[in-house]
N, C-alpha and C positions, 0 to 999 in steps of 0.2 A: 884583561885590559878594559877599562871603562871608556868607551868612546861616546861622545855626546851625540844624542839622537838628532838627526836633521829634521826640522819641522818647517811647515809652510810659513812664509813670511820672514824666515831667518835670512840674514845676509852673510855671504861667504866670500872670503878672498880666495880667488882661484887663478891658477896658471892654466891657460887653454892650450891643449896639445895637438888636437886633430879635429877633422870634420866628422860629425855624426852623419847617419844615413839620411836624415830628413832636413839637413841644412844647418843644424845647430853646431856650435863648437863644443868639444868635449873636454872635460876635466875629471879629475878623481879627487874625492874628499872623504877621508876616513874609510877608504876602501870601497866607496860607492861611486858608480859612474854618474856624472852630472852633465846633462845636456843643456847648453846655455844658448838661448835665443839672443841674437844680436852680438855674438862674439866672433872673434877671428883667431884661428890657431896662432900661437906666439904671443898673444896678449896677456897681460895681467889685469884682472877686472874684479870689481865687486858685483856679485850677482845675488838677486833676491830669489829665494825658493818659491816656485809657483805651486808645484804639487810633488808629493813624495809617493812614488810607486814602489811596488814590491822589488823590482830589479834595477830601478834607476831613479834619479831625481831630475825634475824639470825646473829650470831657472831662467831668469832673464837678466841681461846686463843693466845695472843701474848707475855704474860709474866705471869709466875706463882709466886704469892707473897707468898702464903702459900701452899706448895704441900701436897697432900694426901700421906699416906704411900704406897699406891698401885701404885703410878706413876712410869713409866719406860720410857726409851728413845725409841721412835718408830724406828725400824730398816729400814723402807722403805723410800727411798728418795722422794717418791710421797705422803707420808702420809699428809693428810690435803688438798692436791690439788685435788685428784680425788674423795674423799669421799666414795669410795667403802668399805674401812675399817673405822670403827668408833672408835675402842677400842685398837689400837696398843699401845697407851700410858698407858694402864691399864694392870697390871700384870695378868697372866692367872687365878690364883685362884680367884682374884677379879672379873674377867669377869664371871666366873661360878656362883659366889654368886649373881651378878647383874641379870643374866639370870633367876636363880631360883626365885628371888624376882619379876621379871617381870611376870612370870607365876602366882605366888600367887596373884599379884595385878590384873591381867586381870580376873582371876576367880572371885575375889570379886567384882570388879568394873563393869564388863560386865554381868557376870552370877549370881551375888549374891550368889556365892558358897564359903562357908567357912568350916573350920574343915574337909577338905579333905586332906589326906596325899599326900604332894608333896615331893617326894624323892629327895635326893641330886642329882644334875645333873651329868651325866656320861661324863667325859672329852673326847675330841678327841685325838686319838693317835698322831696326828700331829697338831701342831698349825699353821704351814705354809706349803705351797706346797701340799695342799690336794685337790684342785678343779680340776675336769676333764672337765670343760665346761667354756668357756669364750665367752662373747658377746662384741665385740669391736665396737666403733664408728670410722668412717673413717674421718680424717681431710681433709682439702682442698688440702693438698700436697700428699694425698694418704697414710698418716701415720695412724697408729692404736693407739687408746687410749680410755680414758673414759671421761665422762662429769661431771663436778662438779655439785652436786645436787642443790646448792644454786646459784652460779654465772652463771651456764650453760656454763662455759668456757671449751673448749676442752683441755685435758691434754694428751700429747703424753706419751705412756708407752712402754718402751723397754724390761722390765721384770717385771712381776707381782709376788709378793712374795706369793700370795695365790694359784697360778696355779702350777701344778706339772711340772717337767722338759720337758715332751713331748709337752705341750702347749707352753711353753716359747721357745722351739727350733723352733716350727712352726711360732711363732710370729716373731722371728728374721729373718726367711727366707722371710716372707711376708711384713715386715715393709717397708714403703715407696712405695709399689707397688700396692695399692688397690684403686686407685682413681676412678675406674669405678663403685664403689658402695658406699653406705653411712653407711652400717652396715656389720659386718663380724662375723660369729660364728665359733669357733674352739672347737671340742670335741675330746678327746683322751683318750684311755684306758691306765691306768697306768701299768697294768700287761700285757695286750695283745699287746701293741705297735701299735694298729690300731687307725685310726683317720678319721675325716671328716672335711671338710672346706666348708662352705656355705656362700654366693652363689658361683657358679662356676665363676672363673676369666679367662678372655681372654688375659690379659696382657702377652706378650711373655717373659717378664722379670721374670715371676713367674714360676720357675722350678718345684715347688711342684704340685702334682696332686690336683685338687679341684673339688667341685661339687658332692662329694660322697653322696649317698642317705642314707647310714647308716654306723655305725661302730660297732665293737665288744667290749664289756665291760665284766668284770669278777667280780662276787660276789658269795661268799659262795662256791667257787670251781666250779662254773658253768658259762659258757659263755652266754651272752645275746646279741642278735642283737638289736640295737637301731637306729631307723630312725631319721633323722634330726629334725622333729617337735615333736618327742616323749619326754615325761618327763623321766628323770632318776636321781637318787640321785647324787649329785656332790662330796660327800665325801665317797669314796668306803670303806675305812677301817672302818669308823664309821657305814656304812650301814650294815656290818656284825654284829656289836653290836646291831643295831636296830632290825635286824632279830631275834637275840637271845632273846631280850626283848619281842618282840611280841609273839614268840613261847612259852616262859615261861608263859606269861600272859594268853594265850588261854588255857593252862593246858590240852593239847591234850592227848587222850588215843588211838587214831588210828581208832576209829569207827565213827568219826564225819563227817558231811557234812559241809564244809567250804564255806562261801560266801566272796569273795574278791572284794569289790566294789571299783571302780576307780583303776583298776588293772594296767593301763599303759601297759608296755611291759611284764607284768606277773611276776614281781619279787617275791612278796609274794606268789602268787598262786603256782608257780613252785617250789620254795624252801621249801614250807610247804606241798606240795603234798605227800611226803613220810610218813608224820605223820598223815594223815587223810584218810578216806574212799573215799571221793568225794570232788572236788573243782568246784564251779561255779564262774567264774571271769567275771566281767562286766566292759566294757570300751566303751566310745563313739567315740574315735578316730579310724578310720579304719586303719590308718597306724600303730598305736600301736598294734591293734589286729592282724594285719598281722605279726608283729614282734613277738608277744606273742605266736602265734601258731607255728611259726618256733622255738622259744626258748623252747617250751614244747615238742618237738619231742621226742618220746619214753615214754612219760607219758600217760597212758591210763585212768587216773582218773581225768583229768582236762578238763573242757568245757568252752570255751570263748564265751561270749554273747555280741554282738555288739549293743550298744544303751546307752541312758542316764540312770543312776542308778535309778532315780525317776520313769522312765517308765518301766524298766525291773523288778523291785522288785515285782510288782503285778502279774507277770506271771512266776515266777521261777518254774522250773520243780519239785522241792521239797523244803520244808522249811529248812532253815539252822539251825544247832546247834550252830555254832560259826560264828562271822562276823568280818571282818576287814574293817574299813573305812579309806581310805587314800586319801581324796579329795584334790583339789587344794587349794591355799591360801584362796579363797573365802568361803570355807567350803561347807557344804551340803545344798541342797535345802530343804525347809520345807516339801515338799511332800515326799522326800526320807526318812526323819526322821519319818514322820507319818506312812509310809509304814513299816518301821523297827519296830516301836512300835506295829503295828498290827501283824507282823510276830512273834514278841516276842521271838527271839532266847535267850537261857539262858545266853550267854556270848558274849560280844562285846568289841572290841579293836578299839580305834579311834586314828589314827596317824595324827598329825597336825604340820604344820610349822608356824602357826599363833595363838598365845595364845588367842587373842580376839575372833576370829571366833570359836575356840574350845570352849571357855567359853559360847558363845552364843548358840552353838549346844548342849552342855552338859546341859544347862538350860532346853532346850526343852525335851531332853531325860529324865532328872530328873523329869520333870513335868508329864512324861508318867509313865513308870514302871521300871526305871532303877536306881540303886544306884551306885555312883562312888566309886570304891574300892580303887584306888590309881592313881596317875599320876607320870610318870617317864620322866623327861626331859633329853634330850641328846644334847650335843653340836656338831651339824653337821657343824657349821659355825664359827670357831674361828676368832677372831679379828673383828667380827661384832656383832650387837645387836640381830641378829636372833637366834631363839632357836626352836628345834624340841621337841615334846611331844608325849608320848604314854599314853593315858587314858584308864583304865581298868574298864569296867562297868559290873555289874551282874543284872539279872532280879530279882526284888523284889517278894516275895511270892504272894502279892496281889497288883498289880499295881493300883494306884489311878486314873490314867488317867489324862488328862488335865481338870482342874476345869472349870465349866461353869462360864462365866463372863458376867457382864452386859455391853455389847459392846456399847449400846447407851450412857452410862455414860463415856465411855473412850474418853478422849480428843484427838484432832489432833494437832500435834506440827510440825512446820517447823523449821528444824535445820539450818537456814540460815538467815542472816541479809539483803539479797538482796531485795531491794524494788520491783524489777521486778518480782522475784519469788513470792513475797507477792501478787502483783497485779494479777498475773496469777492464783494463788490459790484462790484468792477472786472471780475470774470469775466463779469458780465452784459453788459458793453459799454455801461454807462450812464454819463453824465456826472453827477457829484455833488460836493458839497462836504461838509466835515466841521465840525460844531460840537459839541464835547463838552458834555454837559448839566451835569455836576457834581452831578447829583441824588444824594441819599443812597441807599445800596443795602442797606437793613436790613429784616429781616422784621418783621411785626407779630404780636402774640400770637395764637396759635390759627390762624394763616394756613397753608394748605397750600402745598407747593412750587409747584404749578401756579398758584395764585392769586397767590403772591408774585411770580413772574417776569412774569406778565401785568401786575400793578400797577406793578412797577418799570419795565418797558418803556414803559408808558403815562406814568409820571412823567417819564422821560427825554425822551420825545417832546414832552410838554406843556411842559416847561421851555424847550426850544428853540423850539417853535412860538410861544410867547408873545412872542418877540422878532421875529417875522416877519410880513409882510403877505400873503405868498403862498408857494406851494411845497408840497412833500410831504415830511414829516419821518418818518424811520424810527428807531424806538427798539427796543432788544433787551436782554434780560437772561437769563443762563443759570445753572443750578444743577445740581449733582450730587445725586441722591436715592438714599439707601441705606436700605432698609426703611422707606420713607415719610418719612424725615428729610432735611431739606435740609442740604447741606454746601457752604458758600460758599467765598470766597477766604481763604487763610491770612493772618494778620497778620504772621507772621514764620517763620523757618526751623523753629522748634520745632513750630509748629502745622502747617506743611506736612508735616513728618515724621510727626506723629500721624495726619494725614489719609491719607497714603499707606500707613501701616501698616493703618489701618482698612479701606481699600478693596482691599488686596492679595488677589487670588484670589476676589473677589466678583463676583456679577452685580448690576449696579445700573443706574440710569437717568440720563440727562442730559436735562433739560427746559429749553427755551428759550421765553421769552415774546417776542412780536413785536407792535409797534404801528405803524400807519401813519396819519398825520394829514394831511388836506388842509387847509392853513392857511386859505385864503380862506373856505371854508364852515364850517370846524370839524368836518366829518365825519371819523370815524375808525373804524378796525377794530383789534381786539385779539384775539390768539389765542395758543395755545402748542402746541408739538409735543414729543414725548418719544421718545427712542431708547434701546434696550436695549444695554447695554455690558457686556463681560466683561473684567475686569482679570486680567492674568496673575500668576503667583506670582513676582514680581520679588524680588531679594535686598535685604538691608539696605544692602549696598555700592552697589547700583544706585540706591537711594533717595538716598544721600549724594552720589553723583556728580550726580544730577539737581538736588538742592538747591544744590550748589556752582555749577551753571551759572546759577542764578537763574531758570530757566524756571518753577518751580511757584508763584512768589510772587505772581502776579497772575492766577491761574486757579482757578475753582471746582474743588474736590477736589484741588488742587495738581498737576494734570497736564493735558497736552494730548494728545488722541488722535492728533494728527498729528505728535507729537514723534518724529523719525526716529532719534534717539540712544537715548532711553529705551524707546520702543515699549511704553508701559504697558498698552494695552488695545486690544481690537478691537470693532468694531460688530457686534452680533448681529442687530439689526433696526432699521428706521426710516431716517430721513434723515441722511446723513453730515454734510452742511453744517449741519444743526441741532445736532449734537453739537459741531461746531467753534465754533458760536456765532451763525450766521445762516442759517435755513432758506430757501434760495433758492427752492425750489418753492412754499412758502406765500407768501413775500414777493411774488413776481411776480403771484400770483393776487390778493393784496390791492391791489397797485398798480393792476392792471387794473380791479378792481371800483370803485376810487375815481376812475378816469378818467385815470390817468397814461399817457402815450403810450409804450408799450414798443416795442422794436425788432421788426421783423417776424419775425426769426429769433433764437432764444435758444440758448445752449449746452446740451448734454445734462444739465447740472447741475440743470436745472429740470424734469426728467422726472417721471414719475408718482410715484415715491417718492424721487427725488433720491439714489439709492444706487448701484446698479450702474454707471450711466453718469456718475456725478459726477466731474468732473475732479480733485477732491481725494480721491477714494476710494483708500485704500491698496491696494496690490496683493498684500500678503502678511499672513498672520496674525502679530501682534506677538510671539507666542511662538516663532516661528522665528528663525533667525539672519539671514535675508535681510530687509533693511529694506523698509518700504512704499515705494511710488512714488506720485508725484503727476503731474499733467499735465506732459508734457515732461520728467519726472524732474528738475524744477528744485528747488533747495533751498527749504525753507519758511522763513519769517521766524522769528527767534529771540525776537522781542518778545512783546507781549501777544497771546495767541492763543486756543486752544480754551477753551470754557466761559468766554468773555469776560464 
């Protein structure tokens, strides 16, 4: 059957059937998933194709043929251009319904959790002008704006409707004056009037003070000092509501010892200290702990412990009666959850901004000795698809613990269609199967390259694990990083050419995120590795020959380090298989930690740094005429390869 190939710029008549994971509406055209920005499930639309990816098509609504009842006119002039908001075209009650459904879906799909009360979502007091933190990209002219998630085009922003007035006032003062940097962060207290701008600017045209190390924010009637790198909730009015939900869920009587894990600058620990006997608050950021100790001045029952939660839990001064978990988007480390199950506090509250990692971690706790009492979603982020949740867990009378499993019978699954990752995994001598995830591979606003590849590797593994009852799932994602900026896969030959021009003669990095999930228990590990790479000064003709071969079109940065014809770059430091797309040294360590039965002997590719002894390590500098060699000097595959 000859099906017409979908191309960028093409217009499609689509029936939208469901929500996608990043807030788009989904449709199917000629057997391909189409993610449509600006659509609503149930609508008939004409959508223009923005980009064609390997596993999906990105499009935007250009005409609504049959509108949904919940459709409204977006008030922002930039809507659809910057992609920071996904749902301005959806009325607010429908946004809340969609977010509650998203939580229910993640619990079922990722955690296998059903029949748990998910309460109606608590709306935000403000639907606009609620954010106290903005991260801007700086354009070539020194102007401030955001980058479209799909097209990667810069969009100048003179006023963001999600930011409160203090941020927009500072934006107006700084606009067109920031050419000395590539990123700019503004944080401002809505009630305190205090602010910080980072990095410091030297431009004499900037009259406003910049480079502040911290600013003051106010929550629950108390001021908090917040350092530039420290986390703090962006929606202050809804944070007051969040605090109330957590306090009620803990059911405090004043005599408890409270553990606040991932405390940040101490928000929960400090505001709940008057309601308990003792608080132990754990945080791994020294800057945040310094802020927290300052913020807790005058409170004699709060002790801050500097370190990773998974390391501190084993040495707490006393066992906690109640626990708050408020981890980053990536969720808790399995070792931290295991330690909590051993500590066995009677009551536990888990605060999460990612329903999928929440579902994954609740599955682990549920396989231990905890029952999920209820989940309360809150809307901290109106006009976007993001949602906050508070899960309330209680210790069961007789915890069953994690069941013993026949690990030898648990299969290994690679959640990737990359031939190169397949070949690397084969080198380990492991039996495995391949189930491509089809998960979207797009960055989120303000996300660092390392955070992005870890999130995407986790997303890929989670999608595949959701359809399995046992086994170990491996997900990976790689990106090229130039001067702190992520360079992904080119959409076409023109973009590949631009990438290769930009990378020519540079020293840059390749970062790979890696996730392994043990499906039966829900335990998982996520990490990333970075290698230093030096690109040679290849010619324009060599670029054209490489593009004509088709090799660059599905590789981050438009090249593969193992390309024996082009020989674009050499590894300066780090793990070679990491740069190719699957760090075997780290992978085997993660599999072993999760209990996968590895062979007694492994090839030298998994040595201490997986470089000098790696079977895929080239034998020559790519700048020389002599081509690199691989194990047995066998030809490398010409398909999907490095930086997969």
